[in-house]
C-alpha positions in Angstrom: 0.0 238.7 -36.1 0.6 236.2 -38.8 4.1 234.7 -39.1 5.6 234.7 -42.6 7.1 231.3 -43.2 7.9 231.2 -46.9 11.4 232.5 -46.4 12.3 230.0 -43.7 14.4 227.0 -44.9 12.8 223.6 -45.0 15.0 221.7 -42.6 13.7 218.3 -43.6 14.4 218.9 -47.3 17.9 220.1 -46.6 18.6 217.1 -44.5 17.3 214.8 -47.2 19.4 216.5 -49.9 22.5 216.4 -47.6 22.0 212.8 -47.0 21.6 212.0 -50.7 24.7 214.0 -51.5 26.7 212.1 -48.8 25.5 208.8 -50.2 26.6 209.8 -53.8 29.9 211.0 -52.5 30.6 207.9 -50.5 29.6 205.6 -53.4 31.9 207.6 -55.7 34.8 207.3 -53.3 34.2 203.5 -53.1 34.2 203.1 -56.8 37.3 205.2 -57.0 39.0 203.0 -54.4 38.1 199.8 -56.3 39.3 201.1 -59.7 42.5 202.7 -58.4 43.3 200.6 -55.4 43.5 203.8 -53.3 43.2 202.6 -49.7 42.2 206.0 -48.2 39.3 206.3 -50.7 38.2 202.8 -49.8 38.3 203.6 -46.1 36.3 206.7 -46.4 33.6 204.8 -48.2 33.6 201.7 -46.0 30.5 202.7 -44.2 28.6 202.8 -47.5 29.7 199.4 -48.9 26.1 198.1 -48.8 25.3 200.7 -51.4 27.8 199.5 -53.9 26.1 199.0 -57.3 26.5 195.7 -59.1 29.5 195.9 -61.4 29.3 192.3 -62.6 27.8 191.5 -65.9 26.3 188.4 -64.4 28.3 186.1 -66.7 30.5 183.2 -65.5 34.2 183.0 -66.3 33.3 180.2 -68.8 30.8 182.4 -70.6 33.3 185.3 -70.7 35.9 182.9 -72.0 33.6 181.7 -74.8 32.9 185.3 -75.9 36.6 186.2 -75.9 37.5 183.0 -77.8 34.9 183.7 -80.4 36.3 187.2 -80.8 39.8 185.8 -81.1 38.8 183.3 -83.8 37.1 186.1 -85.8 40.2 188.3 -85.5 42.4 185.3 -86.6 40.2 184.7 -89.6 40.5 188.3 -90.5 44.3 188.1 -90.2 44.5 185.1 -92.4 42.4 186.7 -95.1 44.6 189.8 -95.0 47.9 187.9 -95.1 46.6 186.1 -98.1 46.2 189.5 -99.9 49.7 190.7 -99.1 51.4 189.3 -102.2 48.6 190.5 -104.5 49.0 194.1 -103.4 49.1 196.7 -106.3 52.1 198.5 -104.9 54.5 198.6 -101.9 52.4 201.1 -100.0 49.3 199.0 -100.2 51.3 195.9 -99.3 52.6 197.6 -96.1 49.1 198.8 -95.2 47.6 195.3 -95.6 50.5 193.8 -93.7 50.0 196.3 -90.8 46.3 195.5 -90.7 47.0 191.7 -90.7 49.5 192.1 -87.9 47.1 194.1 -85.8 44.3 191.6 -86.3 46.7 188.7 -85.4 47.7 190.6 -82.2 44.1 191.1 -81.3 43.4 187.5 -81.9 46.3 186.4 -79.7 45.3 188.7 -76.8 41.7 187.6 -76.7 42.6 183.9 -77.0 45.1 184.2 -74.2 42.5 185.9 -72.0 40.0 183.2 -72.9 42.4 180.4 -72.0 43.2 182.0 -68.7 39.5 182.2 -67.8 38.7 178.7 -68.8 41.7 176.3 -68.7 39.6 173.3 -69.7 38.6 174.4 -73.2 40.8 172.4 -75.6 39.5 174.2 -78.7 40.5 177.6 -77.2 44.1 176.3 -76.6 44.2 175.0 -80.2 43.1 178.3 -81.6 45.7 180.0 -79.4 48.3 177.7 -80.8 47.4 178.7 -84.3 47.6 182.3 -83.5 51.0 181.8 -81.8 52.3 179.8 -84.8 51.2 182.6 -87.2 53.1 185.0 -85.0 56.3 182.8 -85.4 56.1 181.8 -81.8 56.2 178.1 -82.8 57.5 176.6 -79.6 54.7 178.2 -77.5 52.3 177.1 -80.2 53.3 173.5 -79.7 52.9 174.0 -75.9 49.3 175.2 -76.5 48.6 172.2 -78.7 50.1 169.8 -76.2 47.9 171.3 -73.5 44.8 170.9 -75.7 45.7 167.3 -76.3 46.1 166.7 -72.6 42.6 167.9 -72.2 41.3 165.9 -75.1 43.6 163.4 -76.9 40.9 162.8 -79.5 40.7 166.4 -80.7 42.4 165.7 -84.0 42.4 169.3 -85.2 45.0 169.9 -82.5 47.0 166.9 -83.8 47.0 168.3 -87.3 48.1 171.9 -86.5 50.6 170.5 -84.0 52.2 168.5 -86.8 52.6 171.6 -88.9 54.3 173.4 -86.0 56.6 170.4 -85.3 57.5 170.4 -89.0 58.5 174.0 -88.7 60.8 173.1 -85.8 62.3 170.2 -87.6 61.0 167.5 -85.2 60.3 165.0 -88.0 59.9 161.9 -85.9 57.1 163.7 -84.0 55.5 164.7 -87.3 55.5 161.0 -88.3 53.7 160.1 -85.1 51.1 162.8 -85.6 50.4 161.5 -89.1 50.1 158.0 -87.8 47.5 159.1 -85.2 45.5 161.0 -87.9 45.7 158.1 -90.4 44.2 155.8 -87.8 41.5 158.2 -86.6 40.8 161.1 -89.0 41.4 160.3 -92.7 40.6 163.7 -94.0 43.1 165.5 -91.8 45.7 162.8 -92.5 45.2 163.6 -96.3 45.6 167.3 -95.6 48.7 166.7 -93.7 50.2 164.5 -96.4 49.5 167.3 -99.0 51.1 169.8 -96.7 54.2 167.6 -96.3 54.5 167.0 -100.1 54.4 170.8 -100.7 56.9 171.4 -97.9 59.3 168.8 -99.4 59.0 170.5 -102.8 59.9 173.8 -101.3 62.6 172.5 -99.0 66.3 173.1 -99.8 68.2 170.0 -101.0 71.0 170.7 -98.5 68.6 170.8 -95.5 69.9 168.3 -92.9 68.1 165.1 -92.0 65.7 165.7 -94.8 66.6 162.7 -96.9 65.1 159.9 -94.7 62.1 162.1 -93.9 61.6 162.8 -97.6 61.7 159.1 -98.3 59.0 158.6 -95.7 56.8 161.4 -97.3 57.1 159.6 -100.6 55.5 156.5 -99.1 52.4 158.3 -97.9 
């Protein structure tokens, strides 16, 4: 008598499917453990660690830092452009909307530049860009700290000297502003001229009663 076999389960196929499902389950548990920090999930999947897929994008920290810094600079440029439009808004509603967009762009710039600086603490241009974002956020003292760090990395990065001088001016540290101008005058004439123009405008806008302005104003007049 012939034996009917078409209704009998294929044991090899079931075993293969069960093994594949177990592999997927263990891998999912491992991923869950990595993302959530759940120790039990990690333990259950420990036997399958060799099957962990590559999560890295293959980039170095320096490469990620450059990408973040570039994004930060773009957001900062966007924020500057928006801030420049605030006073020309047609009405109060539009003004508030532009201001909100500018603040959001500036926040995004600062976040990305901070992240970039943490990933690559040897990039002086990133710290200078971070200083500018902090200064625009009225965090002037931290901005000076970022500029100082940039200049520790490269004392000849004169863009940092220039923006640092503006932050020092904001803090009323006039002697340090003078030193910054001296450095620029010796090494980077164009930036020295820009700083002089900024100082002249600042003096024109400054209040006559502002303390210790007199000697500093006299010095500005000699530039």
